[in-house]
C-alpha positions in Angstrom: 38.7 25.7 60.7 42.0 24.9 62.5 41.9 27.0 66.4 45.1 27.6 66.1 44.5 29.9 63.3 43.5 32.5 65.8 47.3 32.4 66.9 48.5 32.5 63.7 46.7 35.0 62.9 47.7 37.4 65.5 51.6 36.7 64.7 50.7 37.5 61.0 49.4 40.5 61.9 52.2 41.9 63.8 54.8 40.7 61.2 52.4 42.8 58.6 52.2 45.7 60.6 56.1 46.0 61.0 56.8 45.3 57.3 54.2 48.1 56.1 56.1 50.7 58.7 59.4 49.5 57.9 59.2 49.6 54.1 56.6 52.1 53.7 54.4 50.0 51.4 51.1 51.2 50.5 48.8 48.4 51.7 45.5 49.6 52.2 43.4 48.3 55.0 40.3 50.1 53.8 38.3 52.8 51.4 39.9 55.9 53.6 43.5 54.6 52.9 42.7 54.8 49.1 40.8 58.2 49.3 44.3 59.3 51.6 46.6 58.2 48.9 44.8 59.7 45.8 44.6 62.6 47.8 48.1 63.8 47.8 48.8 62.7 43.9 50.4 65.6 42.4 49.4 67.1 39.2 46.2 64.5 38.7 45.9 65.8 35.2 48.9 64.7 34.2 48.3 61.3 35.4 46.6 58.0 34.5 45.7 54.8 36.2 46.6 51.5 36.4 44.3 49.3 37.8 44.8 45.3 38.0 43.4 42.3 40.0 45.0 39.3 40.7 42.8 35.9 39.4 42.0 33.5 42.3 44.5 35.0 45.0 43.7 33.1 47.8 43.8 29.5 46.1 46.7 30.5 43.8 48.8 31.1 46.7 51.3 27.9 47.2 53.5 26.4 49.5 56.7 28.1 47.4 54.8 31.3 47.5 54.5 31.5 50.9 58.4 30.0 51.3 59.5 33.0 49.3 57.3 35.6 51.2 58.7 34.1 54.7 62.4 34.6 53.0 61.9 38.2 52.0 59.9 39.1 55.5 62.6 37.4 57.4 65.1 40.0 56.0 63.7 42.9 57.4 62.2 41.4 61.2 62.8 38.3 63.3 60.8 35.2 62.7 60.8 32.5 65.1 60.7 29.1 63.5 57.9 28.8 66.0 56.1 31.1 64.1 56.8 29.9 60.8 55.3 26.2 61.9 52.4 27.5 63.4 51.4 29.4 60.1 52.4 26.4 58.2 50.6 23.9 60.0 47.6 26.1 59.6 47.7 25.5 55.9 46.7 21.9 56.2 43.2 21.9 55.2 40.9 18.9 55.2 37.7 18.7 53.6 35.3 16.0 53.4 32.1 15.2 51.7 30.3 11.7 51.8 33.1 10.4 53.8 35.6 11.2 51.0 38.3 13.8 51.4 38.6 16.7 48.7 41.6 18.1 47.8 43.1 20.8 45.7 44.2 19.6 41.9 47.7 19.1 40.9 48.8 19.0 44.5 49.8 16.1 46.7 49.5 18.0 50.3 46.7 19.3 52.0 48.6 23.0 51.6 45.5 25.6 51.1 44.7 29.6 52.2 41.4 29.3 52.7 38.7 31.9 52.2 36.8 32.1 55.9 40.1 30.7 58.0 40.8 32.9 60.7 44.4 34.0 59.0 43.2 33.8 55.4 43.1 37.6 55.3 46.5 38.0 57.1 47.9 35.7 55.0 46.8 37.2 51.8 48.4 40.6 53.0 51.5 38.9 53.9 51.7 37.9 50.3 50.4 41.2 49.2 53.4 42.9 51.1 55.8 40.7 49.0 54.5 41.8 45.7 54.3 45.3 46.7 58.1 45.0 47.0 58.7 43.5 44.0 56.8 45.9 42.1 58.7 48.9 43.7 61.2 47.6 41.9 59.7 49.0 38.8 57.6 51.6 39.8 58.0 54.3 42.4 57.1 52.9 45.8 54.6 56.0 46.4 52.9 55.8 43.0 51.4 52.2 43.9 49.2 50.9 46.3 47.2 47.0 47.2 44.2 46.0 48.9 44.2 42.0 49.2 43.9 41.2 45.3 43.0 44.9 43.9 45.9 47.3 43.1 46.0 50.6 41.6 49.4 52.6 40.2 49.3 56.5 39.1 51.6 57.2 36.1 53.2 60.4 35.7 53.5 61.7 32.0 53.5 58.3 30.5 53.1 57.7 26.4 51.0 54.7 25.7 54.2 52.8 24.4 55.7 53.4 27.7 52.3 52.7 29.7 52.3 49.1 27.7 56.1 48.3 28.3 55.3 48.7 32.2 52.3 46.7 31.9 54.0 43.6 30.1 56.5 44.2 33.1 53.8 43.9 35.7 52.4 40.9 33.8 55.8 38.9 33.8 56.4 39.7 37.3 53.2 38.3 38.6 53.7 35.4 36.3 57.4 34.9 38.1 55.5 35.1 41.3 52.9 32.4 40.0 50.0 34.4 39.8 47.6 35.8 36.8 46.6 38.9 36.4 43.8 41.0 34.5 45.3 44.8 34.3 44.1 47.8 32.4 46.3 50.8 31.5 45.9 54.4 30.4 42.7 55.2 32.8 41.4 58.8 34.0 38.5 57.1 36.1 38.7 54.0 37.7 36.0 52.0 40.2 38.0 50.8 43.0 36.8 49.1 46.0 33.2 51.0 46.6 34.4 54.5 45.1 35.3 55.8 41.6 38.5 58.3 41.6 38.7 60.7 38.9 41.8 62.1 37.8 40.9 64.5 35.4 38.5 66.0 37.6 40.4 65.8 40.9 37.5 64.2 42.5 36.1 61.0 43.9 32.2 59.3 44.9 30.6 56.5 46.1 30.5 53.8 43.6 27.6 51.3 43.5 27.7 48.0 41.3 25.1 48.1 38.5 21.5 46.9 40.1 22.9 47.3 43.6 20.2 48.7 45.4 20.8 51.3 48.6 19.6 49.4 51.7 18.6 51.5 54.9 18.6 50.0 58.4 16.6 50.9 61.2 18.2 53.4 63.6 17.0 51.3 66.4 18.9 48.2 65.2 21.2 46.4 67.2 24.0 46.9 64.1 27.7 48.6 65.7 27.3 52.5 65.2 29.8 52.5 62.3 27.3 50.2 60.0 
């Protein structure tokens, strides 16, 4: 890990906070944010969900996508060239095994967004804001949100053909950016993060993956209180 990643993380976090507030984009940080969004959806029984997932989000972020995201962000906030140099420097990744250098296929540089890097999550949120801004051109800004690589949209009174048209537009938008997605439409119930949301019943409840057993932590353990 590049130690300067700590600096990049702080700078990106500041930029992301400015963009979220200025553009009023629903970029969720946790489950509570999603629940709050769901709670204020009007006429839930007349709505359906569109759910999508970006395939291989981290490794699919290229230098070109990052440059486009920076260009988008500079329209809305000042980003010094020094900050851009720091962010791009932290994308230079070297991995060695048996004295040989490993690198991603089909690239000739060391650019990468690695899971586990100090600023990896912030880079994904940075690009996610760019994606949300583009999506808001075809979908009402209040009806959609994104958590890292998982997106959720609430559509009001749309027919099957209308939803399918929107699905194709979303797929085309992501393809133009440089991503592939999995997408499902016309859903009344979705499992998103660790919650099951039900539009028909206007309810939400904890979601557990199949075969996921409950784990209990001793009250006297040294885990943080929130855990």
